[in-house]
C-alpha positions in Angstrom: 45.7 -6.8 -15.7 48.3 -8.6 -17.8 46.3 -10.4 -20.5 49.2 -12.5 -21.7 49.3 -16.3 -21.0 51.4 -17.6 -18.2 53.1 -20.9 -18.7 52.0 -23.7 -16.3 53.3 -26.6 -18.3 55.2 -28.1 -15.4 52.0 -28.2 -13.4 49.3 -28.7 -16.0 50.9 -31.4 -18.1 52.4 -33.4 -15.2 54.7 -35.8 -17.0 55.3 -33.5 -20.0 58.5 -31.6 -19.7 59.1 -28.0 -20.9 60.2 -29.2 -24.3 56.9 -31.1 -24.8 58.4 -34.6 -24.5 56.5 -37.2 -22.4 58.0 -39.5 -19.9 56.7 -42.3 -17.8 59.5 -41.7 -15.2 58.2 -38.4 -14.0 55.5 -38.1 -11.4 52.4 -36.2 -12.3 51.4 -33.3 -10.1 48.7 -34.5 -7.6 45.1 -33.6 -8.5 44.5 -31.5 -5.4 47.5 -29.3 -6.1 46.3 -28.8 -9.7 42.9 -27.8 -8.4 44.4 -25.3 -5.9 46.5 -23.9 -8.7 43.3 -23.2 -10.6 41.7 -21.5 -7.6 44.8 -19.3 -7.2 44.5 -18.1 -10.8 41.3 -16.2 -9.8 43.6 -13.6 -8.2 45.3 -12.6 -11.4 42.4 -13.4 -13.7 39.1 -12.9 -11.8 36.2 -14.8 -13.3 34.1 -11.6 -13.3 36.6 -10.1 -15.8 35.4 -12.6 -18.4 32.2 -10.6 -18.7 33.8 -7.6 -20.3 34.1 -6.8 -24.0 35.2 -3.5 -25.5 37.1 -3.4 -28.8 40.6 -2.1 -28.4 41.4 1.3 -29.8 43.6 -0.1 -32.5 41.2 -2.9 -33.5 41.7 -3.6 -37.3 38.8 -2.9 -39.6 36.8 -6.2 -39.9 36.4 -5.9 -43.6 40.2 -5.5 -43.9 40.6 -8.6 -41.8 38.3 -10.6 -44.0 40.1 -9.4 -47.0 43.5 -10.4 -45.6 42.2 -13.9 -44.8 41.7 -14.4 -48.6 45.5 -14.5 -49.1 46.4 -17.8 -50.7 42.8 -18.8 -51.5 41.5 -19.5 -55.0 40.6 -16.1 -56.4 37.6 -17.4 -58.3 36.0 -18.6 -55.1 36.3 -15.4 -53.1 32.9 -14.1 -54.2 31.3 -17.4 -53.0 32.9 -17.0 -49.6 31.8 -13.4 -49.3 28.3 -14.4 -50.5 28.0 -17.0 -47.8 29.4 -14.7 -45.0 27.0 -11.9 -45.7 24.0 -14.2 -45.5 23.6 -13.6 -41.7 25.6 -12.6 -38.6 25.8 -16.3 -37.7 27.3 -17.2 -41.1 29.7 -14.3 -40.7 30.7 -15.7 -37.3 31.4 -19.1 -38.9 33.8 -17.5 -41.3 35.8 -15.4 -38.9 37.7 -17.6 -36.5 40.8 -15.6 -37.1 39.1 -12.2 -36.4 37.7 -13.6 -33.1 41.1 -15.0 -32.1 42.6 -11.6 -32.7 40.0 -10.1 -30.4 40.3 -12.7 -27.7 44.1 -12.3 -27.6 43.6 -8.9 -26.1 41.5 -10.3 -23.2 42.7 -11.6 -19.9 43.0 -15.4 -19.6 44.4 -17.9 -17.2 47.3 -19.3 -19.2 45.9 -22.8 -19.1 46.5 -24.1 -22.6 45.1 -27.6 -23.5 44.6 -28.6 -27.1 41.6 -26.5 -28.2 39.3 -26.7 -31.2 40.1 -23.1 -32.2 36.8 -22.8 -34.0 34.2 -24.0 -31.5 30.8 -22.8 -32.6 27.4 -24.6 -32.7 27.9 -25.6 -36.4 31.2 -27.4 -35.7 29.5 -30.2 -33.6 27.9 -33.0 -35.5 27.2 -36.7 -36.2 29.6 -39.1 -37.8 30.3 -42.8 -37.8 32.7 -44.4 -35.4 35.1 -47.1 -36.6 32.5 -49.6 -35.3 29.8 -47.9 -37.5 27.9 -46.5 -34.6 26.6 -43.0 -34.9 28.2 -40.6 -32.4 28.0 -36.9 -31.8 31.1 -34.7 -31.1 33.2 -31.8 -32.2 33.9 -32.4 -35.9 36.0 -29.5 -37.3 39.7 -29.2 -36.4 41.2 -27.0 -39.1 42.2 -24.5 -36.3 43.0 -27.0 -33.6 46.0 -26.1 -31.6 47.2 -25.7 -28.0 45.6 -22.5 -26.7 43.6 -20.8 -24.0 40.5 -22.9 -23.1 38.6 -19.7 -22.6 38.8 -18.9 -26.4 36.9 -22.1 -27.3 34.2 -21.4 -24.6 33.9 -17.7 -25.6 33.5 -18.6 -29.3 30.9 -21.2 -28.5 28.7 -19.0 -26.2 28.8 -16.2 -28.7 27.6 -18.5 -31.4 24.8 -19.6 -29.1 23.7 -16.0 -28.6 24.0 -15.0 -32.2 22.1 -18.1 -33.3 19.3 -17.3 -30.8 19.0 -13.8 -32.1 18.9 -15.0 -35.7 16.0 -17.2 -34.8 14.1 -14.3 -33.3 14.4 -15.4 -29.7 14.1 -12.9 -26.8 17.3 -11.8 -25.1 16.4 -13.7 -22.0 16.1 -16.9 -24.0 19.5 -16.3 -25.6 21.0 -15.7 -22.2 19.4 -18.9 -20.8 20.9 -21.0 -23.6 24.4 -19.5 -22.9 24.1 -20.1 -19.2 23.0 -23.7 -19.8 26.0 -24.2 -22.1 28.5 -22.9 -19.5 26.8 -24.8 -16.7 27.2 -28.1 -18.6 30.8 -27.3 -19.5 31.6 -26.5 -15.8 29.9 -29.5 -14.4 31.2 -32.0 -16.9 34.7 -30.7 -16.5 34.5 -31.0 -12.7 33.3 -34.6 -13.1 36.0 -35.6 -15.6 38.7 -33.9 -13.5 37.9 -36.5 -10.8 38.2 -39.4 -13.2 41.4 -41.3 -14.0 43.2 -39.9 -17.0 42.7 -43.1 -19.1 39.0 -43.3 -18.2 38.3 -39.8 -19.6 39.5 -41.0 -23.0 36.6 -43.4 -23.5 33.7 -41.0 -22.8 31.6 -40.6 -25.9 28.1 -39.4 -26.8 25.9 -41.7 -28.9 22.4 -40.8 -30.2 20.5 -42.5 -27.4 22.5 -40.7 -24.7 22.1 -37.5 -26.5 18.3 -37.9 -26.7 18.2 -38.7 -22.9 20.0 -35.5 -22.2 17.5 -33.4 -24.1 14.8 -32.0 -21.7 12.2 -31.3 -24.4 10.4 -33.8 -26.6 10.6 -31.5 -29.6 14.4 -31.4 -29.4 14.5 -35.2 -29.0 12.6 -35.5 -32.2 15.0 -33.1 -34.0 17.9 -35.2 -32.8 16.3 -38.3 -34.2 15.5 -36.6 -37.5 19.1 -35.3 -37.8 20.4 -38.8 -36.9 18.3 -40.3 -39.7 19.7 -37.8 -42.2 23.2 -38.6 -41.1 22.8 -42.4 -41.4 21.8 -41.9 -45.0 25.0 -39.9 -45.8 27.2 -42.8 -47.0 29.4 -43.3 -50.0 27.1 -45.8 -51.7 24.1 -43.4 -51.3 26.2 -40.5 -52.6 27.0 -42.4 -55.8 23.9 -41.3 -57.8 24.1 -37.8 -56.4 27.7 -37.0 -57.2 28.6 -39.2 -60.2 27.6 -40.1 -63.7 28.7 -42.9 -66.1 30.8 -41.7 -69.1 31.9 -44.4 -71.6 31.3 -47.0 -68.9 33.4 -45.2 -66.3 32.1 -43.3 -63.3 33.1 -39.7 -62.9 32.2 -36.9 -60.6 29.4 -34.6 -61.8 30.5 -31.0 -62.4 28.4 -28.2 -60.7 30.4 -25.0 -61.2 31.5 -23.1 -59.2 31.0 -25.6 -56.3 32.2 -28.8 -58.0 34.7 -28.4 -60.9 36.7 -30.8 -62.9 40.5 -30.7 -63.0 43.2 -30.8 -65.7 44.7 -34.3 -66.2 48.1 -33.2 -64.8 46.5 -31.9 -61.5 44.5 -35.1 -61.1 47.7 -37.1 -61.5 49.4 -35.0 -58.9 46.6 -35.5 -56.4 46.5 -39.2 -57.1 50.2 -39.5 -56.4 49.7 -37.6 -53.2 47.0 -40.1 -52.1 49.5 -42.9 -52.5 51.7 -40.9 -50.1 48.7 -40.5 -47.7 48.5 -44.3 -47.4 51.8 -44.2 -45.5 50.2 -42.1 -42.7 47.5 -44.7 -42.0 47.8 -47.7 -39.7 48.9 -50.7 -41.7 45.5 -52.4 -41.6 43.7 -49.5 -43.1 46.4 -48.8 -45.7 46.0 -52.4 -46.8 42.3 -52.1 -47.0 42.5 -48.9 -49.1 45.1 -50.7 -51.3 42.1 -52.6 -52.7 40.6 -49.5 -54.2 41.5 -47.5 -57.3 41.0 -43.8 -57.9 38.6 -43.3 -60.9 38.1 -39.5 -60.6 39.0 -36.4 -58.6 37.3 -33.0 -58.6 37.5 -29.8 -56.6 34.5 -29.3 -54.2 33.8 -26.2 -52.2 32.9 -26.9 -48.5 31.8 -24.8 -45.5 32.1 -21.1 -45.0 35.5 -20.3 -43.5 37.1 -22.9 -45.8 35.8 -21.5 -49.1 38.6 -20.7 -51.4 41.1 -23.2 -49.9 41.8 -26.2 -52.0 39.4 -29.1 -51.2 39.1 -32.2 -53.4 36.9 -35.2 -53.5 38.4 -38.5 -54.9 36.0 -41.2 -56.1 37.5 -44.7 -55.5 36.1 -48.0 -56.7 36.9 -51.4 -55.1 35.9 -54.8 -56.4 32.9 -53.6 -58.3 31.0 -50.4 -59.4 28.9 -50.5 -56.3 31.9 -50.8 -54.0 32.8 -47.1 -53.7 34.6 -44.8 -51.3 34.8 -41.0 -51.4 37.9 -39.5 -49.9 38.3 -35.7 -49.2 41.6 -33.9 -49.4 41.4 -30.5 -47.6 44.1 -27.9 -47.6 45.6 -27.3 -44.1 47.2 -24.0 -43.2 48.6 -22.8 -39.9 46.0 -22.5 -37.2 44.7 -19.0 -36.5 45.6 -19.7 -32.9 49.3 -20.4 -33.6 50.6 -16.9 -33.9 49.2 -15.9 -30.6 50.8 -18.8 -28.9 54.3 -18.7 -30.3 54.7 -15.9 -32.8 55.5 -16.2 -36.4 57.4 -19.5 -36.4 55.1 -22.5 -36.8 55.5 -25.4 -34.3 54.2 -28.0 -36.8 56.2 -29.1 -39.8 53.0 -30.5 -41.5 49.7 -28.7 -40.9 47.7 -31.7 -42.2 49.4 -33.9 -39.6 48.5 -31.2 -36.9 44.8 -31.3 -37.9 44.8 -35.2 -37.8 46.6 -35.6 -34.5 44.7 -32.9 -32.7 41.4 -34.3 -34.0 42.3 -37.6 -32.6 43.2 -35.9 -29.3 39.9 -34.0 -29.0 37.5 -36.7 -30.3 36.7 -39.8 -28.4 36.6 -41.8 -31.6 37.7 -40.7 -35.0 37.6 -41.6 -38.7 40.1 -44.5 -39.1 41.0 -43.2 -42.5 42.4 -39.9 -41.2 45.8 -39.1 -42.7 47.8 -36.4 -44.4 49.8 -35.7 -47.5 51.5 -32.9 -49.5 50.9 -31.6 -53.1 53.7 -29.4 -54.2 54.1 -26.6 -51.6 50.6 -27.2 -50.1 49.8 -29.5 -47.2 46.5 -31.4 -46.8 44.7 -33.7 -44.5 42.6 -36.6 -45.8 39.4 -38.2 -44.5 36.3 -39.9 -45.6 34.0 -37.5 -47.4 30.5 -38.9 -46.6 30.6 -41.1 -43.5 27.3 -40.6 -41.8 28.2 -36.9 -41.2 25.3 -34.7 -40.2 24.4 -31.7 -38.0 21.6 -30.2 -35.9 20.3 -27.3 -37.9 20.1 -24.4 -35.5 17.8 -22.5 -37.8 15.2 -25.2 -37.3 15.0 -25.3 -33.5 13.0 -23.3 -30.9 14.4 -21.5 -27.8 14.2 -24.4 -25.4 15.8 -26.7 -28.0 18.6 -24.2 -28.4 19.3 -24.3 -24.7 19.3 -28.1 -24.8 21.7 -28.1 -27.8 24.0 -25.5 -26.3 24.2 -27.6 -23.1 25.2 -30.7 -25.1 27.9 -28.7 -26.9 29.2 -27.3 -23.6 29.3 -30.8 -22.3 31.3 -32.1 -25.3 33.7 -29.2 -25.2 34.5 -30.0 -21.6 35.1 -33.6 -22.6 37.5 -32.6 -25.4 39.5 -30.2 -23.2 39.7 -32.8 -20.4 41.2 -35.3 -22.8 44.4 -33.4 -23.3 45.6 -31.5 -20.2 44.6 -29.1 -17.5 41.1 -30.4 -16.5 41.8 -30.2 -12.7 43.3 -26.7 -13.1 40.4 -25.4 -15.2 37.9 -27.0 -12.7 39.7 -25.3 -9.8 39.4 -22.0 -11.6 35.8 -22.1 -12.7 34.6 -23.6 -9.4 31.1 -25.0 -8.6 29.1 -21.8 -8.5 27.5 -19.8 -11.4 29.9 -16.9 -11.5 31.5 -18.0 -14.7 28.1 -18.7 -16.2 26.9 -15.2 -15.5 30.1 -13.5 -16.7 30.1 -15.4 -20.0 26.4 -14.6 -20.5 27.2 -10.9 -20.3 30.2 -11.3 -22.6 28.2 -13.3 -25.2 25.6 -10.6 -25.4 28.2 -7.8 -25.8 30.3 -9.7 -28.4 27.1 -10.7 -30.3 26.6 -7.0 -30.8 30.1 -6.8 -32.2 29.5 -9.7 -34.6 26.4 -7.9 -35.8 28.3 -4.7 -36.3 31.1 -6.5 -38.2 28.6 -8.3 -40.4 26.9 -5.1 -41.2 30.2 -3.6 -42.2 30.9 -6.5 -44.6 27.4 -6.2 -46.1 28.0 -2.4 -46.6 31.3 -3.0 -48.3 29.6 -5.4 -50.7 26.9 -2.9 -51.4 29.5 -0.3 -52.2 31.1 -2.6 -54.7 34.3 -3.0 -52.7 34.0 -6.8 -52.4 32.4 -9.2 -54.9 29.7 -11.5 -53.6 28.0 -14.5 -55.2 25.3 -16.8 -54.0 26.2 -20.4 -54.4 
């Protein structure tokens, strides 16, 4: 079977032409036709084929792929990245979106390409504050967001469910149940949204109370509430004592090498000038609000697993008083790992920070109003609030039934995100109302979880042989 994507832009996008420009003068393809197109795709890409995983004969060595991904990163932080990735197969998975995209590119897929997260795993869903200061739960990492096969997001998500389940010591049957619940929720939510008006889909969001109602077990409802309380405490004013100290009457960020490091004066000035440029990417109201703040310090701060080694900075800003503070994060944006598999070596996007911001706004129901982008020298960045009620469900702390609940919520949200861009009716037609896709992806998740564990073991072995440096931090 031909695994390469087939373009359906004239059908999937409706009023989007082949060059990507929108028009209100072009009729959208009727929903019934889109649904039938999806059904017809089963002939060239049977749903049963999604069960299969076997590494191709010329699959690159996973250790080499990890090493290649270090190109352009800060050399001093490579040991930290490796140290975090060898901690467990799940941590390894978090750091290898590119490796997984390379594997998925060799698998059959339908050619339906909405905007996808590109890094959809359990750890990339979380709490954050809406512009109205309500706590919501949604996808929350978009460094790899890009138009791409919807299957890649769903494959990565279900593998993360299976790997997390194994890491927690759950039986294979419990891991499979969690995956099936994830795919079932994705399928049912997508079918529901495909029937809704396009505009109505864009307002769907998941708040804490709705999330608790969707949880079937009391224990997981309690975990949601605990995680929500932690998230509500993660605000700029509460971060002030944790991350800053007073020096000669002026606040400055506390240094904690190698995770938080101070910058030379020239580099701080460069970043401060770039933040002035960032203001031009905000809506005028928010740019005016931020104009009332002054940058008092900037430091480099390591974040995540896959992002370790990329440039990431925290800027401490003060408003009308020392207790009126705002933390901004600048995070280096590079080309999505999805991009090369969609259109070769030439990037579609002139500014990768702008790509991250615009696709985040496309995939989330509500987003940080301070999202923007900027450039420092040859490097591109996106900017957001650093601590804005951000929090997560810790998969290490939940039992098997809670994992199934959580996987279902993530599948539900992934469907919502895919339906916000394009192709919902076509995907719904393809996946259908039965459980064939659920069963296929359950088999795939188990097989690919084995691959993740083998790749993780290979990286651990390379560290033990002294081929790669590793540092716990």
